[in-house]
N, C-alpha and C positions, 0 to 999 in steps of 0.2 A: 484364545480364549473365544470362551463362548457369549455371543451375546445372548440375555434372555428378551421372551416379547412381553410387552406391557397386556395388563388386561383391558387397556384402553384404547389400545389401536384399532383405528378402522370405526364402523355406524353396525351399531346391531339392528338387527330386523324391522325391530318396533320403530327406531328412528327413522327408517330407509320408509317405513308407512306412512309414518305422519308427514312426511316431506314430500311424497307422492300426493295423501289427500290435499294439502293446503296448496301445490302445484295444480289440483284440477282444478278444483274451486278457484284460484284468480284465471283458469284459462276459461272456467263457465263465463266466468265476469266478463272476461273479453271478447266473446261471444255474442254473446249479450249487449253488448256495447257496440257490435259490429252490426248486429238485425237492427237496432237502431237508427245508426246510423246511415245504411241502406233504405230506412223507411222515411226518414228525414228528408233525404237525399230526393225520394219519388215524390214526397209530397213539396217541394220548393219547386220539382218540375211540372206539376199540375199548375202551381199557384203563377208563376212565371207565361205558363202557357194561355189560361184565363185571362191574366192581365195585356201580354201581347195581342193577344186576339180582342179583347175590347178597345184600345188601342188604337190597334187600326181599323176597328168599325169605326169608330168616335171620329178619325179622321177621314174616312169616307163620307161622313156623312156632314161634317164640319167641312169638306171641300166642293161640295153641293154647291151652284150658284145662291149669291145671297136670293134672289129674286126667285127662287126653285117654290113651289107651291105647299113643301116641307113648311116652309117658313113663315108664309103667309097668315097674315093673323085676319086676316077679313074670313077664313073659313074656319077660322075656331069656334068652338064650343063658350058656353057660360063659364065654365073652370080654365078657359085660355089655353087648352091643352089640342094641339093638332093632333098628334100623334100620341097613342098611350098605349104603351106595353106591346107595341107591334113587330112582330119577327121581322127580323132582317129581309130585306126583298131580296140581297143579292146572296143567298145562300143563306138562311135563317138557321143551320145544322153544320156544323163545322169540327172536323176530326182532325188534332194536332198530334203530331205522331210524339208518342212517347208520355202524352200529356192527358188524352181521353178526347169524348166526343162533348159537344159543349153546345148550346142553345143561344139563341141572342135574339135580343129583343131591344126596343130603345121607345126613347117618349121626347118630344118635343114639346117644350112650353113656346107658345108664340108670344106673350108679354111677360116677361119674366121681372116680378118684384113690383111691376105696374107700372114699366120702362116700355113704353110700347118699343117694334122694330127691333129688340134684343130678347132673341130666345136662349132658352137653357135646352141642350142636347143632353140626354143621360143614356147611355147605354148598359145595358145589363148583360151578361154572361153568365149563364148557371149550365154546371154539369149534369147530363143526362143520365147519369148514374152516380152512386156514391164510389167517391176516389183515394188512395192512398192517402192515410194521417196518423202522426204516429200516437195518436191515441186510438186510433182504430177508425174505417173509412166511413167517410164523412164527404155531403155535397157541398162544393166547391162554388160560390156564388161571389162576381165580382161586379163592382159599376164601376163606373167612370163618368164624369158630368165637365162640361165646357159651353162656352158661351160663345155665341154668334149674333152679328149685328147683322139685321135684312131687312133689304131696300122697301 
């Protein structure tokens, strides 16, 4: 007995080409997703670097003795700002590995909301160049604030 082959056995060349094109489009979508994920990961590293740097400087200032001249209201000007947007004296420019270079400045309000001997400390950390962002390179800026009782 002889078996005859059906005309529908296997794939035609057109069907194979369509399947390859669909596979290629799907792989291009995955490649774009990988690029976006890499950019988002880099952006998170810059945000984390700037935030941790701002928190570190804020803690260094808050750890100063409450009788320090920085918190002395008698040296204040009319706006009750003793220090306004000054570069951080302990290295005002810091580089965080993998996250960029940042400029650090701080402000101290010696009489916060009319309460004497209550100081507001604000630290601003700004990138000195545009950093990686999912939607394009952007300047990174982080502000942190705390209160401290002064004597």
